[in-house]
C-alpha positions in Angstrom: 40.5 -13.0 -47.6 39.7 -10.6 -45.0 40.2 -11.4 -41.3 38.1 -10.3 -38.2 39.9 -7.4 -36.7 41.5 -7.7 -33.2 39.7 -7.4 -29.8 41.7 -5.9 -27.4 40.7 -6.0 -24.0 40.2 -2.1 -22.8 42.9 0.8 -22.3 42.8 4.4 -21.0 46.0 6.4 -22.4 46.6 10.3 -22.3 47.0 11.9 -25.0 50.3 13.1 -26.0 49.5 16.2 -27.8 46.7 16.9 -24.9 47.2 15.8 -21.4 43.7 16.5 -20.3 42.7 13.7 -22.6 42.1 10.7 -22.0 41.5 8.2 -25.0 39.9 5.0 -24.4 40.5 1.8 -26.6 40.1 -1.6 -26.9 36.3 -4.1 -25.3 34.5 -2.3 -22.5 32.2 -5.6 -21.9 31.7 -7.7 -19.1 33.8 -10.5 -20.1 36.9 -7.7 -19.3 35.3 -6.5 -16.0 38.7 -6.4 -14.1 40.3 -4.6 -17.2 37.6 -1.6 -17.0 37.8 -1.4 -13.3 42.2 -1.5 -13.6 41.8 0.9 -16.4 40.0 3.8 -14.3 41.2 3.0 -11.3 44.6 5.3 -11.5 43.4 7.8 -13.7 46.1 11.1 -13.0 44.2 14.1 -11.8 43.2 17.2 -14.1 41.5 15.1 -16.7 39.1 17.8 -18.5 37.5 15.0 -21.4 37.1 11.3 -22.8 37.4 10.6 -26.2 35.9 7.1 -26.1 35.5 7.0 -29.7 38.2 4.1 -30.5 36.2 1.5 -28.4 35.5 -1.1 -30.4 32.5 -2.6 -28.1 30.6 -1.2 -25.1 27.8 -3.0 -23.1 26.0 -1.8 -19.8 28.5 -2.6 -17.9 31.3 -0.1 -19.2 28.6 2.5 -19.7 28.0 2.4 -16.2 31.7 2.3 -15.1 32.3 5.3 -16.8 29.3 7.1 -15.8 30.6 6.5 -12.2 34.4 7.2 -12.9 32.6 10.7 -14.4 30.7 11.4 -10.9 33.8 10.6 -8.3 36.0 13.3 -10.5 32.9 15.8 -10.8 33.1 15.7 -14.3 30.7 16.4 -16.5 29.2 13.1 -18.7 29.2 15.1 -21.7 32.5 16.1 -22.0 32.2 12.2 -22.8 32.8 11.5 -26.4 31.5 8.6 -27.7 31.0 6.3 -31.1 26.8 7.2 -32.5 26.3 3.8 -32.1 26.6 3.8 -28.6 24.3 7.0 -27.7 21.0 5.2 -27.7 22.8 2.5 -25.2 24.2 5.6 -23.2 21.2 7.9 -22.8 18.8 4.4 -21.8 21.7 4.3 -18.6 22.7 7.8 -17.9 19.0 8.5 -15.8 19.2 5.8 -13.6 22.9 4.5 -13.1 22.8 6.2 -9.8 22.3 4.8 -6.4 20.3 7.8 -4.9 20.0 7.7 -1.5 16.4 7.5 0.3 14.8 10.8 0.9 14.8 11.4 4.3 10.9 12.4 5.6 10.7 15.8 6.4 9.6 16.2 10.3 9.0 20.3 10.2 5.7 21.7 11.0 5.2 22.7 7.1 5.8 19.2 5.7 3.5 18.0 9.6 0.5 20.5 8.6 1.5 19.5 4.6 0.4 15.6 5.8 -2.4 16.8 8.1 -3.9 18.7 4.7 -3.4 15.7 2.8 -5.3 13.2 5.6 -8.2 15.6 5.7 -8.6 15.5 1.8 -8.6 11.4 2.1 -11.0 11.2 5.2 -13.4 13.7 3.3 -13.5 11.5 -0.2 -13.8 8.7 2.2 -16.8 10.4 3.6 -18.4 11.6 0.2 -17.9 8.0 -0.9 -19.5 6.4 1.3 -22.4 8.6 1.3 -22.5 7.2 -2.2 -21.9 3.4 -1.6 -24.9 4.0 0.8 -27.4 5.7 -1.9 -26.8 2.8 -3.9 -27.0 0.4 -1.8 -30.1 1.9 -0.4 -32.0 2.1 -4.3 -30.9 -1.5 -4.4 -32.6 -2.6 -1.7 -35.7 -1.3 -2.7 -35.5 -2.9 -6.2 -35.1 -5.8 -4.2 -39.0 -5.7 -3.2 -39.6 -4.7 -7.2 -37.4 -7.8 -8.5 -36.9 -10.4 -5.0 -35.4 -12.5 -7.8 -32.3 -10.8 -6.7 -32.1 -11.6 -3.5 -29.6 -14.7 -2.4 -31.3 -15.8 0.7 -28.4 -18.9 1.5 -26.2 -16.1 1.4 -27.7 -13.6 3.6 -28.7 -16.6 6.6 -25.1 -17.7 6.3 -23.8 -14.2 7.0 -25.9 -14.4 9.6 -25.0 -17.3 11.1 -21.0 -15.6 10.5 -21.2 -12.5 12.0 -24.6 -13.0 14.9 -23.9 -16.2 16.4 -20.4 -16.9 16.3 -19.8 -13.5 17.8 -22.5 -14.6 20.9 -20.6 -16.1 22.9 -17.7 -13.2 22.3 -20.1 -10.5 22.9 -21.6 -12.3 26.2 -18.4 -13.0 28.1 -17.2 -9.2 27.0 -20.5 -7.4 28.4 -20.1 -9.1 31.5 -17.0 -8.7 32.0 -17.3 -5.0 31.9 -21.3 -5.1 33.8 -18.9 -5.8 36.9 -16.6 -3.5 35.8 -18.8 -1.2 36.5 -20.6 -2.2 39.2 -17.1 -2.8 40.8 -16.6 1.8 40.1 -19.6 2.6 40.9 -19.6 0.7 43.9 -15.9 2.4 44.9 -17.5 6.2 44.9 -21.4 5.3 46.1 -20.1 3.2 48.8 -18.7 6.6 51.2 -22.2 8.2 50.3 -23.8 5.5 51.7 -26.0 5.0 48.5 -24.4 1.3 47.3 -28.3 0.9 46.0 -27.8 3.4 43.4 -25.5 0.5 40.7 -28.3 -0.7 40.0 -29.4 2.4 38.6 -26.0 2.9 37.1 -25.4 -0.3 35.5 -29.0 -0.5 34.4 -28.8 3.2 32.8 -25.1 2.2 31.2 -26.1 -0.9 29.8 -29.5 -0.2 28.3 -28.6 3.5 26.9 -24.7 3.1 25.8 -22.5 0.2 26.7 -24.8 -2.7 25.2 -25.1 -1.3 21.8 -21.6 0.7 22.2 -19.7 -2.8 22.4 -21.3 -5.2 20.5 -20.9 -2.0 17.3 -17.3 -1.6 18.3 -17.1 -5.9 18.3 -18.4 -6.3 15.2 -16.4 -3.1 13.7 -13.0 -5.0 14.5 -14.1 -8.1 13.5 -16.8 -8.5 10.5 -16.5 -4.9 8.8 -12.1 -6.6 8.6 -14.2 -9.9 7.4 -15.6 -8.4 4.8 -12.9 -6.5 3.5 -10.7 -9.2 3.3 -13.5 -11.4 1.6 -14.0 -8.7 -1.0 -10.2 -7.7 -1.2 -9.5 -11.3 -2.0 -11.9 -11.7 -4.5 -11.1 -8.4 -6.4 -7.5 -9.7 -6.1 -7.9 -12.5 -7.9 -10.5 -10.9 -10.4 -13.9 -12.8 -9.4 -15.5 -9.6 -8.8 -14.9 -8.4 -12.5 -16.0 -12.1 -13.7 -19.3 -11.7 -11.8 -19.6 -8.4 -13.5 -18.6 -10.3 -17.2 -21.5 -12.7 -16.5 -23.8 -10.2 -16.1 -24.5 -10.1 -12.6 -24.5 -7.3 -9.7 -21.5 -7.0 -7.2 -23.4 -5.2 -4.9 -26.5 -7.4 -5.0 -24.1 -10.5 -4.6 -21.6 -9.4 -1.9 -23.0 -6.4 -0.6 -27.2 -6.5 0.5 -26.4 -10.0 1.7 -24.0 -9.1 4.3 -25.7 -5.6 5.0 -28.9 -7.6 6.4 -27.1 -9.7 7.9 -25.8 -7.2 10.0 -28.9 -5.5 10.3 -30.6 -8.3 11.4 -27.9 -9.6 14.1 -26.6 -6.3 15.7 -30.1 -5.7 17.3 -30.3 -8.9 19.0 -26.3 -8.9 19.6 -26.9 -5.6 21.4 -30.4 -7.4 23.0 -27.8 -10.0 24.4 -25.1 -7.7 25.6 -27.5 -5.7 27.4 -29.0 -9.1 29.2 -25.2 -10.0 30.0 -24.2 -7.0 30.9 -27.1 -6.7 33.1 -26.5 -10.0 34.8 -22.6 -8.6 35.6 -24.0 -6.1 37.4 -26.4 -7.7 39.3 -23.7 -10.7 40.3 -21.3 -7.9 41.6 -24.4 -6.8 43.6 -25.2 -9.7 45.3 -21.7 -11.3 45.8 -19.7 -8.1 46.6 -22.2 -5.7 48.0 -24.8 -8.0 49.5 -27.7 -6.4 47.4 -29.8 -9.6 47.3 -31.0 -10.8 43.9 -34.6 -10.2 44.5 -34.0 -6.5 45.6 -31.9 -5.5 43.1 -34.3 -7.2 40.2 -36.9 -5.4 42.4 -35.1 -1.9 42.3 -33.9 -1.8 38.9 -37.9 -2.7 38.4 -38.8 0.5 39.6 -36.1 2.8 38.7 -35.5 1.9 35.3 -37.7 3.3 32.4 -38.4 1.3 29.4 -37.3 4.5 27.0 -33.6 3.6 28.1 -33.8 0.2 26.7 -35.1 2.0 23.4 -32.4 4.2 23.1 -30.0 1.5 23.1 -32.2 -0.4 19.8 -32.8 2.6 18.1 -28.7 3.6 17.1 -28.7 -0.8 16.4 -29.4 -0.6 13.0 -27.7 2.4 12.2 -24.8 0.7 13.2 -25.0 -2.5 12.0 -25.4 0.0 8.8 -22.3 1.6 8.8 -20.2 -1.4 9.6 -21.0 -3.0 7.0 -21.0 -0.4 4.0 -17.3 0.2 5.6 -16.3 -2.8 5.4 -18.0 -3.6 2.0 -17.1 -0.5 0.2 -12.9 -0.6 1.7 -13.2 -4.2 0.3 -14.6 -3.1 -3.2 -11.3 -0.1 -3.7 -8.5 -3.2 -3.2 -6.5 -2.2 -5.7 -5.0 -6.3 -6.6 -2.1 -6.0 -4.4 -1.3 -7.8 -1.2 -0.6 -4.1 0.3 -3.8 -2.7 -0.8 -5.4 -5.8 1.0 -4.2 -5.1 4.5 -4.3 -1.8 3.9 -8.0 -1.4 3.1 -8.7 -3.7 5.9 -7.0 -1.6 8.5 -8.4 1.5 7.2 -11.9 0.1 7.2 -11.5 -1.1 11.0 -10.3 2.2 11.6 -12.7 3.7 10.1 -15.8 2.1 11.0 -14.7 2.0 15.5 -14.4 6.1 14.3 -17.3 6.1 13.1 -19.4 4.0 15.5 -18.2 6.2 18.5 -19.1 9.4 16.7 -22.5 8.6 15.9 -22.9 7.4 19.4 -21.5 10.7 20.7 -23.6 12.8 18.5 -26.5 10.6 19.7 -26.0 10.7 23.8 -25.8 15.1 23.1 -29.6 14.7 20.7 -31.0 12.6 22.9 -30.0 14.6 26.3 -31.3 17.6 24.6 -34.9 16.3 23.6 -34.9 14.8 27.7 -35.7 11.3 26.8 
């Protein structure tokens, strides 16, 4: 009758013939975790080799304890001798046993230069992607004239309400306050020269040419671009965009074009509201603080202002609308399916949209100045 072999707890003994060899025996498993720790705790110095071929059974805990013992004693792991049936387990655990410290971020000049280079490359790729996405969107917008059934009227009006009507009170309030601030600042400087009446030209030109469209675009870049990215990004996370493609529909037709058309329609309208609110803010300051009666303020504005100032501001509105809508939709489609990616893309869409609006506005101002328009 065969009897099962006796299973002994783990033990570590010095070889009598060679005091530099440590021989292991017993079961080095989780069941004997305390005994494993005790066996390795008080080992003598000078051990050059560990013979584990006498180990009956070995599991992950035993391998990790032996690896960490080797690390503490600076003993190369190739100085261990194991049974052949244990080698595959040891190979699987050896590369992941150590808890490496977190890599300290290099703050030197070379590292900063490297990060700057990577940022430039990433931004260049974003610009190329945006240009390509612009071309794709324009092609599919033109396709609507050939295939009008692709146009999503309900979705477009829904986004017009969200983008335009819901934002109108905030745009009007902020523009009114900024118009009042510009009038105060202008009066502070001009009153020393006895030219307070020129506040009318300052506020009118500033809002008709620059501040009306710029404030509106920056506000929608933060409010609308982030909303577009979050909405489309969540659809990507829930695989709804993949389902749209499986159904034979085009995500650009369904998701992008209604948002682009809604912003193209509503940003000029919001810009006009911002212009009027800014002029009213300047007029309120003129009437209540600068002693400029409302009829005199309106007469001065009508006399000095030219229609071209209004055109300069309105011409930029569709350009800003296209940029904001495309960035918001593109960043949403680039979400990679995780919550972290959604947050990063939403932040990126706001930053990119505001930056592009300011850059385009600065270039447009230089161009109109050179054209004397």
